[in-house]
FIDO-474212 format. One record per residue: x, y, z of N, C-alpha, C in turn; residue in one letter. Coordinates in pm, whole numbers, padded with zeros to 5 digits, always signed. Layout:
<recs>
XYZXYZXYZA
...
</recs>
This chain:
<recs>
+17830+12663+12023+17707+12738+11996+17595+12685+12084X
+17512+12779+12137+17394+12736+12208+17301+12662+12113X
+17215+12578+12168+17128+12493+12089+16984+12511+12136X
+16885+12463+12056+16747+12468+12104+16729+12399+12239X
+16815+12299+12267+16804+12228+12395+16866+12305+12510X
+16962+12394+12484+17038+12457+12592+17024+12608+12600X
+16965+12672+12500+16963+12818+12497+16879+12872+12613X
+16932+12976+12678+16869+13031+12797+16833+13177+12773X
+16709+13212+12803+16662+13349+12791+16656+13411+12930X
+16734+13517+12954+16735+13579+13086+16613+13669+13104X
+16600+13730+13221+16480+13808+13252+16462+13928+13159X
+16572+13995+13126+16563+14111+13037+16519+14069+12897X
+16573+13957+12851+16535+13907+12719+16390+13862+12717X
+16346+13800+12826+16206+13759+12835+16115+13882+12833X
+16153+13987+12906+16075+14110+12904+16061+14163+12761X
+16171+14163+12687+16169+14214+12550+16082+14126+12460X
+16091+13995+12478+16010+13903+12399+15861+13925+12426X
+15823+13933+12552+15682+13949+12586+15629+14085+12539X
+15714+14187+12545+15674+14317+12492+15653+14308+12341X
+15740+14235+12273+15729+14219+12127+15597+14154+12087X
+15553+14054+12163+15429+13985+12126+15307+14047+12194X
+15327+14152+12272+15215+14222+12333+15149+14148+12446X
+15228+14071+12521+15174+13993+12633+15218+14055+12764X
+15121+14090+12852+15155+14152+12979+15076+14090+13095X
+15046+13961+13083+14966+13889+13183+15056+13801+13269X
+15000+13708+13348+15081+13625+13438+15193+13551+13368X
+15297+13518+13446+15417+13456+13391+15448+13321+13458X
+15347+13245+13489+15373+13113+13548+15336+13004+13448X
+15394+12885+13466+15370+12777+13369+15235+12709+13390X
+15131+12771+13335+14996+12715+13340+14945+12698+13197X
+14838+12622+13182+14782+12602+13049+14729+12733+12992X
+14667+12814+13075+14615+12942+13026+14728+13031+12973X
+14841+13033+13042+14955+13112+12996+15011+13055+12866X
+15023+12922+12858+15072+12859+12736+14983+12897+12617X
+14852+12888+12635+14759+12923+12527+14773+13070+12488X
+14783+13157+12588+14788+13300+12560+14917+13340+12490X
+15030+13286+12535+15158+13319+12473+15166+13260+12332X
+15116+13138+12316+15115+13075+12184+15037+13161+12085X
+14917+13203+12123+14835+13285+12035+14901+13420+12008X
+14956+13482+12112+15019+13613+12095+15137+13606+11999X
+15223+13503+12014+15336+13493+11922+15288+13466+11780X
+15191+13375+11766+15141+13341+11632+15085+13462+11559X
+15027+13555+11636+14964+13671+11574+15058+13791+11562X
+15182+13775+11607+15275+13888+11606+15397+13864+11519X
+15461+13749+11535+15586+13722+11462+15554+13644+11335X
+15572+13709+11222+15532+13653+11094+15622+13537+11052X
+15564+13451+10970+15642+13348+10901+15691+13409+10771X
+15821+13397+10743+15877+13447+10617+16013+13388+10591X
+16052+13386+10463+16177+13320+10423+16263+13410+10334X
+16277+13536+10371+16351+13629+10287+16501+13599+10282X
+16559+13555+10393+16703+13527+10391+16740+13420+10290X
+16672+13304+10287+16706+13206+10183+16688+13261+10042X
+16582+13339+10019+16561+13396+09887+16673+13491+09847X
+16733+13556+09946+16843+13649+09920+16979+13583+09936X
+16980+13451+09946+17103+13373+09956+17187+13413+10078X
+17120+13432+10191+17188+13468+10314+17176+13355+10416X
+17279+13334+10497+17270+13231+10601+17167+13268+10707X
+17114+13166+10773+17011+13186+10876+17060+13124+11006X
+17122+13202+11094+17166+13149+11223+17047+13125+11315X
+17058+13024+11401+16948+12996+11494+16996+12999+11639X
+17107+13071+11665+17146+13094+11804+17057+13204+11860X
+17034+13201+11990+16937+13291+12052+16971+13439+12034X
+17096+13484+12050+17124+13627+12027+17085+13674+11887X
+17112+13593+11787+17076+13630+11650+16925+13638+11634X
+16854+13545+11694+16708+13545+11683+16647+13663+11757X
+16702+13695+11873+16652+13811+11947+16674+13940+11869X
+16787+13950+11803+16816+14069+11723+16721+14080+11605X
+16700+13970+11535+16618+13973+11414+16469+13981+11446X
+16419+13887+11527+16275+13874+11547+16219+13972+11650X
+16303+14013+11746+16254+14105+11849+16299+14247+11821X
+16430+14271+11819+16479+14408+11804+16441+14469+11669X
+16452+14390+11561+16424+14443+11429+16285+14407+11377X
+16205+14340+11457+16065+14309+11427+16047+14240+11293X
+16139+14148+11265+16128+14064+11147+16052+13937+11182X
+16023+13858+11079+15972+13724+11099+16080+13623+11068X
+16040+13498+11053+16134+13392+11021+16059+13264+10991X
+16133+13156+10977+16067+13026+10957+16084+12941+11081X
+16043+12815+11074+16023+12735+11196+16146+12726+11286X
+16265+12706+11230+16383+12692+11315+16412+12821+11391X
+16376+12934+11334+16392+13062+11402+16278+13085+11502X
+16156+13079+11451+16039+13111+11533+16027+13017+11653X
+16039+12887+11629+16016+12791+11738+16135+12778+11832X
+16256+12812+11786+16368+12819+11879+16349+12933+11978X
+16305+13049+11927+16274+13162+12015+16159+13127+12108X
+16056+13067+12055+15938+13026+12132+15978+12929+12244X
+16062+12833+12209+16111+12734+12306+16184+12803+12422X
+16274+12893+12390+16351+12962+12494+16260+13045+12584X
+16160+13111+12525+16068+13192+12604+15983+13106+12696X
+15932+12995+12644+15850+12906+12727+15932+12851+12843X
+16056+12815+12817+16142+12765+12926+16167+12875+13030X
+16184+12998+12984+16205+13108+13078+16082+13132+13164X
+15965+13094+13112+15841+13105+13188+15819+12985+13280X
+15906+12884+13272+15898+12770+13361+15841+12643+13300X
+15815+12643+13170+15761+12525+13105+15871+12424+13074X
+15835+12297+13070+15925+12190+13027+15900+12168+12878X
+16001+12196+12796+15983+12196+12651+16089+12106+12586X
+16046+12026+12490+16135+11939+12415+16121+11968+12266X
+16225+12017+12199+16218+12037+12054+16219+11904+11979X
+16138+11895+11875+16130+11776+11791+16142+11817+11645X
+16159+11718+11557+16170+11743+11414+16063+11665+11338X
+16015+11725+11229+15908+11665+11150+15941+11667+11002X
+15874+11578+10928+15881+11574+10783+15755+11641+10728X
+15773+11748+10653+15659+11823+10601+15589+11744+10491X
+15454+11737+10501+15372+11668+10402+15270+11762+10338X
+15267+11885+10380+15172+11985+10331+15183+12001+10180X
+15074+11978+10110+15065+11995+09965+15158+11902+09887X
+15206+11795+09950+15296+11700+09883+15220+11573+09845X
+15262+11504+09739+15198+11376+09704+15212+11276+09817X
+15118+11183+09831+15122+11086+09941+15250+11003+09945X
+15313+10981+09830+15433+10898+09824+15562+10976+09853X
+15553+11108+09862+15673+11190+09882+15723+11178+10025X
+15854+11154+10040+15916+11147+10171+16013+11264+10183X
+15982+11358+10270+16065+11478+10286+16170+11456+10394X
+16273+11539+10391+16370+11541+10500+16303+11600+10625X
+16366+11582+10739+16310+11635+10863+16353+11782+10876X
+16273+11869+10817+16310+12010+10810+16209+12102+10878X
+16127+12046+10965+16035+12131+11040+16053+12107+11189X
+16065+12216+11264+16083+12209+11408+15950+12232+11478X
+15919+12146+11574+15795+12153+11651+15830+12132+11798X
+15744+12174+11888+15774+12167+12031+15676+12077+12104X
+15729+11997+12195+15647+11923+12290+15658+11994+12426X
+15544+12022+12485+15540+12090+12615+15472+11995+12715X
+15541+11964+12824+15486+11877+12928+15444+11962+13047X
+15318+11948+13086+15261+12034+13189+15163+11956+13275X
+15197+11941+13403+15108+11876+13500+15060+11739+13454X
+15153+11660+13399+15120+11524+13359+15057+11510+13222X
+15038+11620+13151+14980+11617+13017+15080+11676+12919X
+15089+11614+12800+15180+11663+12697+15101+11734+12588X
+15161+11840+12536+15099+11920+12430+15197+11938+12315X
+15144+11963+12197+15224+12005+12083+15201+12154+12063X
+15310+12230+12056+15305+12374+12031+15391+12403+11908X
+15341+12491+11822+15411+12520+11697+15363+12653+11643X
+15447+12755+11649+15410+12888+11598+15477+12918+11466X
+15531+12814+11398+15613+12840+11280+15584+12758+11158X
+15455+12731+11128+15424+12652+11008+15354+12733+10900X
+15367+12861+10903+15319+12941+10792+15168+12947+10780X
+15116+12909+10664+14977+12934+10627+14874+12870+10720X
+14909+12762+10786+14813+12695+10876+14878+12664+11010X
+14969+12748+11054+15035+12722+11181+14934+12717+11295X
+14961+12636+11394+14877+12632+11513+14873+12770+11578X
+14758+12807+11630+14749+12931+11707+14722+12900+11854X
+14730+12775+11890+14720+12732+12028+14772+12590+12039X
+14812+12548+12158+14863+12412+12175+14751+12310+12163X
+14787+12189+12123+14691+12079+12122+14745+11965+12207X
+14656+11892+12270+14696+11781+12356+14755+11669+12272X
+14857+11608+12323+14924+11498+12252+14841+11371+12268X
+14732+11365+12194+14648+11245+12190+14599+11227+12047X
+14575+11105+12007+14545+11076+11867+14395+11069+11841X
+14362+11092+11715+14229+11075+11657+14130+11186+11690X
+14133+11242+11809+14031+11338+11851+14055+11476+11790X
+13960+11530+11715+13975+11667+11664+13982+11766+11779X
+14071+11864+11765+14090+11963+11870+14082+12104+11810X
+14005+12188+11876+13985+12324+11827+14094+12417+11880X
+14141+12504+11795+14232+12613+11833+14157+12744+11810X
+14218+12858+11839+14149+12984+11808+14115+13000+11660X
+14174+12918+11573+14143+12923+11432+14085+12788+11387X
+14164+12700+11323+14110+12577+11268+14103+12463+11371X
+14042+12352+11324+14046+12226+11398+14168+12147+11352X
+14234+12079+11446+14349+11995+11415+14329+11858+11480X
+14404+11760+11430+14405+11629+11495+14539+11562+11471X
+14573+11470+11560+14693+11388+11547+14652+11245+11514X
+14722+11188+11417+14694+11051+11374+14818+10966+11399X
+14799+10849+11463+14912+10758+11485+14957+10699+11352X
+15088+10703+11329+15147+10649+11207+15245+10540+11248X
+15197+10416+11260+15283+10309+11308+15301+10318+11458X
+15410+10262+11505+15429+10249+11650+15484+10375+11714X
+15558+10458+11639+15631+10565+11706+15629+10700+11635X
+15535+10722+11543+15527+10852+11479+15383+10900+11476X
+15368+11032+11469+15237+11096+11464+15230+11189+11344X
+15110+11205+11290+15088+11297+11179+14989+11404+11224X
+15025+11531+11202+14936+11641+11232+14856+11676+11107X
+14724+11689+11125+14634+11725+11016+14552+11846+11056X
+14512+11926+10956+14427+12041+10978+14299+12022+10897X
+14188+12068+10951+14060+12058+10881+14035+12186+10803X
+14027+12173+10671+14000+12286+10582+13880+12252+10496X
+13772+12328+10511+13648+12304+10437+13603+12159+10449X
+13598+12110+10571+13549+11975+10604+13638+11863+10552X
+13758+11895+10510+13854+11793+10465+13977+11797+10555X
+14025+11679+10593+14146+11671+10674+14268+11668+10583X
+14359+11763+10604+14476+11780+10518+14602+11756+10598X
+14693+11677+10543+14818+11646+10612+14907+11770+10621X
+14971+11786+10738+15068+11894+10756+15209+11839+10768X
+15233+11756+10870+15366+11697+10887+15358+11575+10978X
+15465+11497+10974+15476+11373+11052+15603+11379+11136X
+15592+11339+11264+15705+11354+11353+15713+11240+11453X
+15833+11219+11504+15860+11124+11610+15870+11199+11743X
+15834+11131+11851+15847+11191+11983+15985+11170+12044X
+16073+11104+11970+16210+11084+12017+16289+11212+11992X
+16343+11275+12098+16417+11400+12078+16542+11379+11993X
+16560+11456+11887+16678+11440+11801+16801+11503+11866X
+16920+11458+11827+17042+11528+11871+17051+11663+11804X
+17129+11753+11863+17137+11890+11813+17183+11897+11668X
+17271+11808+11625+17321+11814+11489+17207+11804+11388X
+17097+11734+11423+16986+11721+11331+16914+11855+11309X
+16908+11939+11412+16850+12073+11396+16941+12159+11308X
+17071+12149+11331+17165+12226+11251+17158+12186+11104X
+17154+12055+11078+17148+12006+10940+17014+12044+10875X
+16904+12029+10950+16774+12065+10895+16767+12212+10858X
+16817+12297+10946+16815+12440+10917+16907+12473+10799X
+17023+12411+10793+17116+12435+10682+17053+12393+10550X
+16985+12279+10549+16917+12232+10428+16817+12335+10379X
+16739+12391+10472+16633+12485+10436+16689+12609+10367X
+16796+12668+10423+16842+12795+10365+16953+12780+10263X
+17025+12666+10262+17144+12656+10177+17132+12557+10061X
+17052+12454+10075+17043+12352+09968+16986+12415+09841X
+17053+12406+09727+17008+12476+09606+16865+12444+09565X
+16820+12321+09592+16685+12284+09551+16581+12307+09661X
+16620+12368+09770+16524+12395+09877+16414+12488+09827X
+16290+12453+09861+16175+12534+09824+16189+12676+09880X
+16256+12690+09994+16269+12818+10060+16360+12914+09983X
+16441+12861+09892+16530+12944+09812+16466+12986+09679X
+16348+12933+09650+16287+12955+09519+16154+13029+09525X
+16080+13010+09633+15943+13061+09642+15928+13145+09769X
+15869+13263+09756+15840+13342+09875+15721+13281+09948X
+15739+13259+10077+15631+13212+10164+15629+13304+10285X
+15525+13382+10298+15513+13472+10412+15368+13469+10457X
+15347+13471+10587+15209+13464+10636+15196+13533+10770X
+15074+13577+10794+15038+13643+10920+14898+13600+10958X
+14875+13583+11086+14743+13541+11134+14690+13646+11230X
+14562+13672+11223+14497+13759+11320+14361+13698+11352X
+14287+13759+11441+14160+13702+11483+14069+13679+11363X
+14033+13551+11342+13935+13518+11240+13985+13504+11099X
+14113+13532+11073+14161+13524+10935+14311+13502+10929X
+14356+13461+10811+14498+13443+10783+14532+13513+10652X
+14652+13570+10646+14704+13630+10524+14827+13552+10480X
+14831+13511+10355+14944+13434+10304+14993+13496+10174X
+15123+13517+10167+15185+13572+10048+15268+13463+09983X
+15220+13414+09868+15294+13316+09789+15349+13384+09666X
+15479+13409+09664+15539+13496+09563+15467+13631+09566X
+15398+13669+09460+15334+13800+09456+15181+13791+09465X
+15131+13678+09511+14987+13660+09528+14953+13663+09676X
+14873+13759+09716+14828+13771+09855+14691+13705+09868X
+14683+13604+09955+14558+13535+09981+14509+13567+10121X
+14385+13606+10132+14321+13628+10261+14220+13516+10281X
+14235+13440+10389+14144+13328+10415+14077+13346+10550X
+13944+13350+10548+13867+13359+10670+13862+13222+10737X
+13835+13220+10866+13825+13093+10938+13715+13005+10880X
+13610+13066+10823+13502+12986+10764+13539+12928+10628X
+13659+12959+10580+13707+12902+10454+13698+12996+10336X
+13626+13105+10346+13617+13200+10235+13754+13261+10208X
+13788+13272+10079+13919+13325+10043+13906+13435+09937X
+14005+13521+09936+14016+13624+09833+14163+13638+09798X
+14191+13666+09670+14330+13679+09626+14352+13813+09557X
+14477+13860+09568+14514+13987+09508+14657+13976+09456X
+14677+14019+09332+14810+14016+09272+14881+14149+09296X
+15002+14142+09349+15080+14262+09378+15154+14306+09252X
+15142+14433+09218+15192+14481+09089+15320+14564+09097X
+15351+14621+09213+15466+14711+09220+15549+14683+09344X
+15673+14729+09342+15762+14708+09456+15714+14789+09576X
+15656+14906+09552+15604+14986+09663+15487+14915+09731X
+15397+14859+09651+15286+14784+09708+15337+14661+09782X
+15435+14596+09725+15495+14477+09789+15550+14513+09926X
+15627+14620+09934+15684+14663+10062+15575+14699+10162X
+15468+14763+10113+15358+14801+10202+15288+14677+10257X
+15265+14577+10173+15201+14453+10219+15287+14383+10322X
+15418+14381+10299+15507+14316+10395+15501+14383+10530X
+15502+14514+10532+15501+14588+10659+15365+14584+10727X
+15259+14608+10651+15129+14636+10712+15029+14520+10708X
+15056+14419+10628+14968+14301+10624+15039+14180+10684X
+15157+14149+10633+15233+14036+10686+15295+14073+10821X
+15339+14196+10836+15391+14241+10965+15536+14209+10987X
+15617+14213+10881+15761+14195+10896+15830+14321+10846X
+15924+14372+10924+15986+14500+10894+16111+14482+10809X
+16094+14422+10693+16205+14403+10600+16243+14539+10541X
+16371+14558+10514+16417+14686+10461+16362+14709+10320X
+16354+14835+10282+16305+14870+10149+16394+14810+10041X
+16526+14813+10063+16619+14758+09963+16598+14608+09946X
+16580+14537+10056+16557+14392+10047+16423+14362+09982X
+16321+14440+10016+16190+14419+09954+16198+14439+09803X
+16271+14540+09760+16285+14565+09616+16362+14452+09549X
+16467+14401+09617+16546+14291+09559+16462+14166+09543X
+16381+14134+09643+16297+14015+09634+16188+14035+09529X
+16130+14154+09525+16026+14181+09425+16080+14161+09284X
+16198+14213+09256+16256+14198+09123+16287+14052+09093X
+16331+13979+09192+16357+13837+09172+16230+13762+09138X
+16122+13793+09210+15996+13724+09188+15933+13763+09055X
+15950+13888+09013+15896+13932+08885+15963+13862+08768X
+16085+13819+08787+16161+13755+08679+16136+13605+08670X
+16065+13550+08767+16039+13405+08767+15939+13370+08657X
</recs>
């Protein structure tokens, strides 16, 4: 099986990917292109976990991802989104290294998670960046420089990297003037088996959060939309939020298509809605 380290996107596939995210500008490995493609993907391909909720396997080989995320205009979670992102950036000429992180978002300080989040390191003209279009409610919408302590602005929130000991970094996001932990990662590239195990844990482990709770999100200029089970939260960049409870399967399907932006089938939307209503 192809891997995040070896998967190759040919010219036709790159054309389809760029059309999917609505990008029709230069195709050379520059910082401006990296920023533009990162933002375009973040605002187009939704974060969602419907396959684990429906007890379906989640392949992360490139043909499967192209079929799901591009041809069928679905979303996915980090192993799907960032594997596709990685292949596209490499096809554009960027040097990209996939890494793994331990999620700390909304977890107690003492909690130690498995390495179940995929993030990308991009090396460009002697400078390293972190790129990540697959972290859901607060995913990066632009790359940040791989340097510690300094707050860095993206098209949405401020982020910073904090050194954690000698060889790990923690990514934090600023929300209402408070720095909130997102995840912690090593810069040492993992072997491919670690990506396979991490992805398998996410969709197959019975106690995986992804099998129990709907997490879907979409970002657009100035705001984010997050669907947690049947609660839709709209959060402005300034921190103002509004919530709405979804009451029917028809409304649920409409929100998925027109707010979250994932083209899940009506039958699957109804199945997930009924599952969530019974929780």
